[in-house]
N, C-alpha and C positions, 0 to 999 in steps of 0.2 A: 345212833340209830336213827331214822326220821324214823315218825311217828305218822301213822294212820289218824285222822279223825274223818267223821263224818255225823256226830251230834247223836250215837248210836247209846243205849245205857248199855252197861256191862254184861248184860242177861240177852242184850239182842244180837252183841258179840260173838257168842259161841254157839256154834254149829249146832247143837243138840238144846241149844235155848227154846223154852216154850214161851211165847210171851204171853203177859198174861190175858185170860179171857178165849185164846187161839191153839188150835192144835201143833202138835211140829211140825216145823216147813223145810225141808229141806233146802239147804244153799242154793240150786240152782235156780228153786224157783222164788227169792226173794229179787225183790225189783232192782234192775239194775242202775236205777236213780239213787239206789243209796249203796250196793255194791262197788260201784264205779264212778259215775257222774260225780256225787255228793261227797265222797269219799276223799279227803284233801289229806296231803303230804305234811305233817309239820316239819318245816325246815330250820326253824329259830323260834323263839318268842312272837306272837303276834307275826308271823311269816308262814305261807303256806303255797302250795303249787298244787294245781289242779288240771288236769287231763280232759281229755273229750271221748263222749261216747257214737252221739250222733251229729253229722255235722250236715244241713241243709244242701240243697242244691245249688244256692248261690254261692257255694265254699267259702261264705262266711261262717264264724262261730254263732251259734244258736244263743241271740243274747237272752233268752232262758235262761243258760246255761248259767252264765256267766252272773248273772242276778242272785242263782239258789246259790253258788258257790261264796260268793260274797258275802251273800246271809251265812252263814255254814261258817264263814273265818270270823265274822263279827261276832254269832253265837259260841267261839270257841270263849273269848273273852271275858265274860257278862257270869255270874253265879245264875247256880239253879234255881234262885225264888222267882227270877224275872224271865219273862218272856217276848218275842219280838211285835210290837202293837201298828210299827208304820217302816217305810223303808220309801228312800228315794233316789234312782239312779239317773243318771247320764251317760249317755252310750258317748265315748267322744273320737275315736276310731274299731276300723274296723278288726275283729278278733281272726289272727290268723290260724286257719287250724289244724298248720305243720309244724307247733310247738307251744307248748305245753305255758298254764298261764297261773304269774307270781299274784298273791291276793297280800296286799301288807294292807295291818291291822291298825289303826290310831285311837287309843282308849279317849275319845273326848272328854266326857266327864261321865263321871259313877255322882248319882245321887241317892236320895233316902227312897226314889217312889222310882225314879226313871236314870237310865243310862242310855248314853250314844256312843255312837263308834260310825270310826268315817274307814270307810275300805277304799283302798286303787286296785282295780285291776291290771296287770302290767304284762306289757308284752313287749321285746326289743327295747326295755330300756325305754318305755313310754306306757301313761296309763289310754287302756282303751274303756275304760268304766271307772266313772268317783259315785262311790252309793256310802246314805246317810242311814243308817239303821237305827234305831231308837226302840229300849226297853222298858218295858213297864213291870211292878207287881201288881199281883191283881189285888184291886180295891173294888169292892162289891157297892154297890151305886144305890139308890130308887129310880133313880134315872135309866131307864131303860126304853127304847123302841124302834122301831126297824120298817122297813118295808116290807110288805105281800110276796113270799115268794110263788110268780108263777104257775099255773097248772097244767102240769107236759103231761104227756106218759109216760110210765115208768121207763126208768132204760132195759127191763127184761123184754119190754112189748118193743123194742127200736133194736136194729142192724147198726154193726159198726162200719167205720166208714173201706173199711178191708170187705166186708158183706159187698158193701153198698156197689164198691169198684166191681167186685166180684161179676155183680150181676148185669153195670155194664157191658164188661167183658164178653156175659152168655148171648150180648145180642146178634144173629148173626149178619147184619148189615152194618155193623159198626166199621167204620173207617179206620184201612190201618195205622195212619198218624195217631187217631184216638187212642188204637189199643195200646201203641209207644206211652204214649202220655200217661193213660191211666196204670198201665205196666210201671213207669218209674213211681208212680204214687205207691204202687202198692211194694215195692220194692224200697222204699224209706224204712230204718229201723228206728222207728218212733217209738220212746220208752214210755210211750200217754196212749191209752184206749179211748175214744170219740167214739160218743151215739148221737149222731144228729138228731135232733127232734122234726124236724123238718128238712128232712134227705137236701144237699145238695146239689146244683144244676151243675153237675162238671164240666157243660160247654158255656154256663154264665148268661142264657139266651134274652132271661127277663131279667128287666127293673126289679129291683127289692128292696123294700125299705130295709135301712142300715141296722139290722139287727139281727144280732143270733143266738139260739139256744141250744146247746149240747152238754149232755152228760159226758163227766169227764172222768178220770182217774187213770193213778199212777199205775204202769205193768207189773205183776207180780206183789209179792206180799211183802210189806213194812210194820203190818202189827203196828201195838201200840204205842208203844217204845217212849218217844221224847217228842213232845209237843216242838221244838227248836227243829227238828225234822220234819218234821211234817209241815211245817212251815214252810221252810226250805226247798219240801218239792212241791209246794203249793205256788212257790214262787216261780220254779222254771216251767210248773204247766201255765200259768197267767201269760205268757208271753206269746204261747203257742197259738198261729192264727186267730193272731189280736187284732191288727190292724187290718186286716184282709176287710172285716166288717164294713170300713167306712169305701170299698169300692160296689156293693151289693147295687147300688143305686144305681152305675155305669157297666152295664154290658158291653156296652159297644169298645171299653178302653181297659186294656192290659198293660199292668203292671211292668214298666221296663226298668224299673228300681225300686225298690222298697227299703227301707231301714230305720229301727228305732231307733229315735231321739232322746226320750227319757221314758222312764214306767218307775208309774208309786203303787204304792202298796198298801193296803192295812189291814189287820188282822184281829176281827172284833170276837169271835167265839172261837172254843176247843171244834178239831174236827180232825178227821184220819184220809189223808191224801191216798189213800191205794182203796178207799170206798167211794161209792159213787157218787160226786157231786153234781150239780148243776150249774154252770157258765152260762150265763148270761152277760151279752156283751151288747152293744149300741153304740153308735158312733153319732154325735149333736152336732160336729161340725167337718167339713173339708175347703179346702182351700190353698193357694198358693203354694201347691206340691207338695201340702202336709194335709195329714188327716187326724182328728183326734179322735180316743175310742173310751170307752169307759166300760167296766166289765163289775160283776157282781156272784160270785161264789159261793150257792148254795146247800147246805148239807141236805139231806135229804126229811128229812121232820121239817123242815122250812126254817131253821133255824140259819142266817146271816154268818157265813164265813170270815167271807175278809173281802174288800176293794178293791178295785185296781184304776188305773189310769194310763193312758199313755199319749204322746202322741208320735206322731212320726213322720219320713219323708216319701211322697207318693208322686214317681215320675210313672207315666201313663205314655199309650200310643192306642191310635184305634186302630181298629183289628177287622178283618174280617170272617164270615161266619168260616172259612174253610182253612183259617191260623188261630182260631181258638186254644186251640190245644195241641 
């Protein structure tokens, strides 16, 4: 009998369980990232199968899903006393949304303080992602420092992406083509809630500095649960709209093809992925049909939770005002 694996504690798996410090939450309010996307099926020791929830309009698998599922598989093979502190992934083939993904885990090293796992995500007998994840037991140290979190309005004062789209759609002079494009965005069932600090110009008519700030959290309830699970959810979240940061200085160019090449992430402090975190992204370089982006995930109390970096392919073409949406 295949076993479901999600990184949850036994307490979290019970429909009637009350997570510590939280009221009882009905199953239909639980985050789909927990109940579906990151809930892998165990086929054999160190072999898992993952299914898909949301597929981007590119009709290729979302990279964050593959990263998050690979980290779930890796985390299942380590002890409870270690947590992920870093992962490094290469995307080697596009993911096919029509078939599940197999995750094969290799137990590369088990040391006294660190454990390393290698994971291959496989479709049609070939790897689509290669991931190295490292886990570390907590070791307190007097050496502690971090950047200062940007000063921004709280998420309660901002609109979600969906609410911003509805505002655009309410404009009486909005072109029909623009309405169709915005309605397509609205129809996306993304399991992430986003509140931009500086709301985006959906028409991208003005050159902007390659930086973004937005509040982000998983939709639905996860609870305190297992920190390993929150790391897997954050890995999923970290890839969403990340590479787009490199396009902000070029309003006259539209991406005809974009794809992640690699993705790295470092986990610094504990956090909850179903609570608002500030995602700060910036692009330090673009050229040669590639772009480089970096990101920082901040807890609301100003603690740096995680850092990310990614390089991706960006092939663009010039667009006119009439064809931007």
